[in-house]
C-alpha positions as CSV (number, residue, x, y, z in Angstrom):
1,M,3.2,-24.1,-6.4
2,I,0.6,-21.8,-7.9
3,G,0.8,-18.3,-9.3
4,I,-1.7,-15.5,-10.0
5,R,-2.5,-13.7,-13.2
6,T,-4.9,-10.9,-14.2
7,R,-5.5,-9.5,-17.7
8,D,-7.2,-6.1,-18.3
9,L,-9.4,-6.4,-15.2
10,R,-12.0,-3.7,-15.0
11,K,-14.6,-3.1,-12.4
12,V,-17.2,-0.4,-12.4
13,Y,-19.5,0.1,-9.4
14,H,-23.0,1.7,-9.8
15,S,-24.5,3.4,-6.8
16,A,-27.2,5.9,-6.0
17,P,-26.1,9.5,-5.6
18,P,-26.0,10.9,-2.1
19,F,-29.4,11.9,-0.6
20,A,-29.7,15.7,-1.2
21,A,-30.4,17.9,1.7
22,G,-34.2,18.3,1.9
23,G,-34.7,16.1,-1.1
24,G,-37.5,13.5,-1.0
25,F,-39.5,15.1,1.8
26,G,-40.5,18.4,0.2
27,S,-43.8,19.4,-1.2
28,P,-45.2,17.5,-4.2
29,V,-44.5,20.5,-6.4
30,A,-40.9,20.6,-5.3
31,R,-40.5,16.9,-5.9
32,G,-42.0,17.1,-9.3
33,K,-39.5,19.7,-10.4
34,Q,-36.6,17.4,-9.5
35,K,-34.9,15.7,-12.5
36,K,-33.9,12.1,-12.1
37,Q,-30.1,12.0,-11.9
38,P,-28.3,9.1,-13.5
39,N,-26.4,6.8,-11.2
40,P,-22.7,7.6,-11.2
41,E,-20.1,5.1,-12.4
42,I,-17.3,4.5,-10.0
43,V,-14.3,2.9,-11.8
44,A,-12.5,0.8,-9.2
45,L,-10.3,-1.1,-11.7
46,D,-9.3,0.2,-15.1
47,G,-7.5,-2.5,-17.1
48,L,-5.3,-4.0,-14.3
49,S,-2.9,-6.7,-15.4
50,L,-0.6,-8.5,-13.0
51,D,1.7,-11.6,-13.2
52,I,2.5,-13.0,-9.8
53,S,5.0,-15.8,-9.7
54,A,4.3,-19.0,-7.8
55,G,5.9,-19.1,-4.4
56,E,6.4,-15.3,-3.9
57,V,5.1,-12.7,-1.6
58,F,3.6,-10.0,-3.8
59,G,2.6,-6.6,-2.4
60,L,-0.2,-4.3,-3.6
61,L,0.4,-0.7,-2.6
62,G,-1.9,2.3,-3.1
63,P,-4.0,4.9,-1.4
64,N,-7.6,4.3,-0.2
65,G,-9.8,3.8,-3.2
66,A,-6.9,2.7,-5.5
67,G,-8.5,-0.7,-6.2
68,K,-6.5,-3.0,-3.9
69,S,-9.5,-4.6,-2.1
70,T,-11.5,-4.8,-5.3
71,T,-8.6,-6.8,-6.9
72,V,-8.5,-9.2,-4.0
73,G,-12.3,-9.5,-4.1
74,I,-12.2,-10.5,-7.8
75,L,-9.4,-13.0,-7.3
76,T,-11.2,-14.6,-4.3
77,T,-14.6,-14.9,-6.2
78,R,-16.3,-12.3,-4.0
79,V,-16.5,-9.6,-6.6
80,R,-17.5,-10.1,-10.2
81,P,-15.4,-8.1,-12.7
82,S,-17.1,-5.9,-15.3
83,S,-14.6,-7.2,-17.8
84,G,-11.2,-8.9,-18.0
85,Q,-9.9,-12.2,-16.7
86,A,-8.2,-13.6,-13.7
87,W,-6.5,-17.0,-12.9
88,I,-5.4,-18.8,-9.8
89,G,-2.9,-21.3,-11.3
90,D,-4.6,-22.7,-14.4
91,H,-8.1,-22.0,-13.1
92,E,-10.0,-19.0,-14.4
93,V,-11.6,-17.5,-11.4
94,W,-15.1,-16.8,-12.6
95,K,-15.4,-20.0,-14.6
96,E,-14.0,-22.4,-12.0
97,Q,-15.0,-20.9,-8.7
98,V,-15.2,-24.1,-6.7
99,A,-11.7,-25.2,-7.8
100,V,-10.3,-21.8,-7.0
101,K,-11.9,-21.7,-3.5
102,R,-10.2,-24.9,-2.6
103,L,-6.8,-23.4,-3.4
104,I,-7.1,-20.1,-1.6
105,G,-7.2,-18.6,1.9
106,V,-8.6,-15.2,2.5
107,V,-8.1,-12.7,5.3
108,A,-10.5,-9.8,4.8
109,Q,-9.8,-6.2,5.7
110,R,-12.0,-6.5,8.8
111,P,-12.4,-9.5,11.0
112,N,-15.5,-11.5,10.1
113,L,-15.5,-14.1,12.9
114,D,-18.6,-15.8,14.3
115,F,-18.9,-14.3,17.8
116,S,-21.0,-17.2,19.0
117,L,-18.1,-19.7,18.7
118,T,-14.8,-20.2,20.5
119,A,-11.5,-19.8,18.8
120,R,-11.0,-23.5,18.6
121,E,-14.5,-24.1,17.2
122,I,-13.9,-21.5,14.5
123,L,-10.8,-23.3,13.3
124,V,-12.3,-26.8,13.5
125,F,-15.5,-25.8,11.7
126,H,-13.4,-24.2,8.9
127,G,-11.4,-27.3,8.5
128,A,-14.6,-29.4,8.3
129,Y,-15.9,-27.0,5.6
130,F,-12.8,-27.9,3.5
131,G,-13.2,-31.7,4.1
132,L,-10.6,-32.3,6.7
133,D,-11.2,-35.4,8.9
134,S,-11.8,-34.9,12.6
135,Q,-8.3,-36.0,13.7
136,E,-6.6,-33.7,11.1
137,R,-8.8,-30.8,12.1
138,A,-8.0,-31.1,15.8
139,K,-4.3,-31.4,15.0
140,R,-4.1,-28.4,12.8
141,A,-6.2,-26.3,15.1
142,E,-4.0,-27.0,18.0
143,A,-0.8,-26.2,16.0
144,L,-2.3,-22.9,14.8
145,L,-3.6,-21.8,18.2
146,D,-0.1,-22.4,19.5
147,R,1.7,-20.6,16.7
148,F,-0.5,-17.6,16.9
149,K,-0.2,-17.5,20.7
150,L,-3.9,-18.1,21.3
151,R,-3.7,-21.4,23.2
152,D,-4.7,-19.8,26.5
153,R,-7.9,-18.3,25.0
154,A,-8.7,-21.3,22.7
155,D,-11.9,-22.3,24.4
156,Q,-13.3,-18.8,25.0
157,M,-15.9,-16.9,22.9
158,V,-14.2,-14.6,20.5
159,R,-16.6,-11.7,21.3
160,G,-14.2,-10.9,24.2
161,F,-11.1,-10.9,22.1
162,S,-9.1,-7.7,21.4
163,G,-8.7,-6.5,17.8
164,G,-5.2,-7.9,17.5
165,M,-6.4,-11.3,18.8
166,M,-9.2,-11.4,16.3
167,Q,-6.9,-10.6,13.4
168,R,-4.5,-13.4,14.5
169,L,-7.4,-15.8,14.6
170,S,-8.6,-14.7,11.2
171,I,-5.2,-15.4,9.7
172,A,-5.0,-18.8,11.5
173,R,-8.5,-19.7,10.1
174,A,-7.3,-18.8,6.6
175,M,-4.4,-21.1,7.0
176,M,-6.4,-24.0,8.5
177,H,-6.9,-25.9,5.2
178,D,-3.3,-25.2,4.1
179,P,-4.2,-23.1,1.0
180,Q,-1.7,-22.8,-1.9
181,V,-2.4,-19.1,-2.3
182,L,-3.1,-16.8,0.7
183,F,-4.7,-13.3,0.4
184,L,-4.0,-10.8,3.1
185,D,-5.9,-7.6,2.8
186,E,-4.1,-5.1,5.1
187,P,-3.4,-7.7,7.7
188,S,-1.4,-5.5,10.1
189,A,-3.8,-2.5,10.2
190,G,-4.3,-1.5,13.8
191,L,-1.9,-4.1,15.3
192,D,0.5,-3.3,18.0
193,P,4.3,-3.6,17.1
194,Q,4.8,-6.9,18.9
195,T,1.8,-8.5,17.2
196,K,2.9,-7.1,13.8
197,L,6.3,-8.6,14.1
198,L,4.8,-12.0,15.0
199,L,2.6,-11.7,12.0
200,W,5.5,-10.9,9.7
201,E,7.4,-13.9,11.0
202,I,4.4,-16.2,10.4
203,I,4.0,-14.9,6.8
204,R,7.6,-15.5,6.0
205,E,7.4,-19.0,7.4
206,Y,4.3,-19.8,5.4
207,N,5.9,-18.5,2.2
208,Q,9.0,-20.6,2.8
209,T,6.8,-23.7,2.4
210,G,6.2,-22.7,-1.2
211,K,3.0,-20.8,-0.8
212,T,2.1,-17.7,-2.8
213,I,1.0,-14.7,-0.8
214,L,-0.7,-11.6,-2.1
215,L,-0.6,-8.8,0.5
216,T,-2.3,-5.4,0.3
217,T,-1.0,-2.7,2.6
218,H,-0.5,1.0,3.3
219,N,2.6,0.2,5.4
220,M,5.7,0.9,3.4
221,E,7.9,-0.8,6.0
222,E,5.7,-3.9,5.8
223,A,5.9,-4.1,2.1
224,D,9.7,-3.6,2.1
225,A,10.1,-6.3,4.8
226,L,7.9,-9.0,3.2
227,A,7.3,-8.5,-0.5
228,H,9.5,-9.9,-3.2
229,H,7.7,-7.8,-5.8
230,L,5.4,-4.8,-5.5
231,A,2.8,-3.1,-7.7
232,I,1.7,0.4,-6.9
233,I,-1.8,1.0,-8.2
234,D,-3.9,4.2,-8.3
235,H,-7.3,4.8,-9.8
236,G,-7.4,1.1,-10.7
237,R,-4.3,1.2,-12.8
238,N,-0.8,-0.2,-12.3
239,I,1.6,2.8,-12.2
240,A,4.8,1.0,-11.0
241,L,6.0,-2.5,-10.7
242,G,9.3,-4.0,-9.4
243,T,11.2,-5.2,-6.4
244,P,11.2,-3.0,-3.4
245,A,14.8,-2.1,-4.2
246,E,14.0,-1.2,-7.8
247,L,11.1,1.0,-6.8
248,K,13.1,2.8,-4.2
249,A,15.9,3.4,-6.7
250,S,13.5,4.7,-9.3
251,V,12.3,7.5,-7.0
252,P,14.1,10.7,-7.8
253,G,16.5,11.5,-4.9
254,G,19.0,14.2,-4.7
255,F,21.3,16.4,-2.7
256,L,20.1,19.6,-1.0
257,L,22.1,22.8,-0.7
258,R,20.5,25.4,1.5
259,L,21.3,29.0,0.8
260,R,20.6,32.2,2.6
261,F,20.6,35.6,0.8
262,G,20.2,39.2,1.9
263,Q,17.3,39.3,-0.6
264,H,15.9,37.2,-3.4
265,S,15.5,38.3,-6.9
266,G,13.9,36.6,-9.9
267,D,17.2,36.9,-11.8
268,L,19.1,35.1,-9.0
269,L,16.6,32.2,-8.9
270,Q,16.6,31.9,-12.7
271,R,20.4,31.7,-12.9
272,L,20.5,29.1,-10.1
273,Q,18.0,27.0,-11.9
274,S,20.1,27.1,-15.1
275,L,23.2,25.8,-13.5
276,A,24.4,22.2,-14.3
277,G,23.0,19.5,-12.2
278,V,20.3,21.7,-10.6
279,T,16.9,20.0,-10.8
280,E,14.8,22.5,-8.7
281,V,15.1,25.8,-6.8
282,R,12.6,26.4,-4.0
283,V,12.1,29.5,-2.1
284,N,11.2,28.5,1.5
285,S,11.2,31.8,3.3
286,Q,11.9,35.5,2.6
287,N,15.6,35.1,2.2
288,R,16.2,31.3,2.0
289,S,16.4,29.0,-0.9
290,D,16.8,25.3,-1.3
291,V,18.8,24.2,-4.4
292,I,18.2,20.5,-5.2
293,F,20.6,18.4,-7.3
294,G,20.1,15.0,-8.9
295,Q,20.9,11.8,-7.0
296,H,24.4,11.6,-8.5
297,D,25.2,15.3,-8.9
298,R,26.8,16.2,-5.6
299,A,29.8,17.6,-7.5
300,H,27.5,20.1,-9.2
301,S,27.1,22.0,-5.9
302,L,30.5,23.6,-6.5
303,P,29.4,25.7,-9.4
304,V,26.5,27.0,-7.3
305,L,28.8,27.9,-4.5
306,W,31.1,29.7,-6.9
307,F,28.2,31.5,-8.5
308,V,27.0,32.8,-5.2
309,L,30.5,33.8,-4.0
310,A,31.2,35.6,-7.3
311,Y,28.3,38.0,-6.9
312,P,28.1,38.8,-3.2
313,Q,27.4,42.5,-3.6
314,K,24.5,41.9,-6.0
315,F,22.8,39.1,-4.2
316,C,23.8,39.4,-0.5
317,E,23.7,42.1,2.1
318,R,27.2,43.6,2.5
319,E,27.5,42.7,6.2
320,V,26.3,39.2,5.6
321,G,28.7,38.8,2.6
322,Q,31.6,39.8,4.8
323,R,31.1,36.9,7.3
324,G,33.6,34.4,6.0
325,I,33.6,32.8,2.6
326,A,30.0,31.5,2.8
327,C,28.5,34.8,1.8
328,G,25.4,34.3,3.9
329,L,25.4,30.5,3.4
330,D,24.1,28.6,6.4
331,Q,27.0,26.3,5.8
332,A,24.4,23.5,5.8
333,F,25.6,21.4,2.9
334,R,23.6,18.3,3.6
335,A,23.4,15.1,1.5
336,D,19.8,14.0,2.0
337,F,17.7,11.9,-0.3
338,L,14.6,13.9,-1.1
339,R,11.7,11.6,-1.6
């Protein structure tokens, strides 16, 4: 089994600035007055270090532009880093590219199939590229077409395939040479629920054979269902790392107590904020407030209730305060985790 490592990966892209409105086609005088603008530096990765154990499914999470696809590009020899190092097993990616390419399978963010070929031909040609003999190529292609539910379209040109079928074929192609490390760059994007569940099942099966899988995704459900460990990256940096359970537990949750008053006052809100266990007081309308407690501080809601009940005339309208013991409380004492 083969793992993945990166150390202080940094990637800076240089690109021309956007074409200014009216620029370039004005009069010679106007063009002469323009100052040459330096190309901007776009930092895609800023010292990213990862240790991915052999035989695990590792998820990379982050918003668009966080550096997920750039990381995959570097690890698959398609993007040269500005600095830093990366290894697939014992092979340093940019010093041993041929050895690395034999060990990996890659599914890009968008299908890049040859539309002039049939599904079967795409798989067979890919196997030939990696040195499989004709008998083994035919056997593996047949098995993958069957597993990805493409047998009935095996001998049709892929230009007529749906997006989901193209994605299934792209993943089958990446598995054709049985790589030790599989890279999946947002593999379920745009797939229908049935196809997504099939894909998840196939990923789990492949991982159970001892293969290492690196998965990038925006789908939190997918990451939770598949990944053994996750890294959350933003602006090219690793900002959180752990198992899905560890990362969910680290997010501050809490209990919510919703209060209604005849009128708010700054003094009231300040006093509520100072009570034990209260982490936040939010005004959400003219006479409503949400009082938020820490994840394990449900008992601290009692001092808040007592505080409100002790000062009904000051903080509540008289007629509201006389409606039972809640003193204008909506009696909505809910235990919700606030993400």
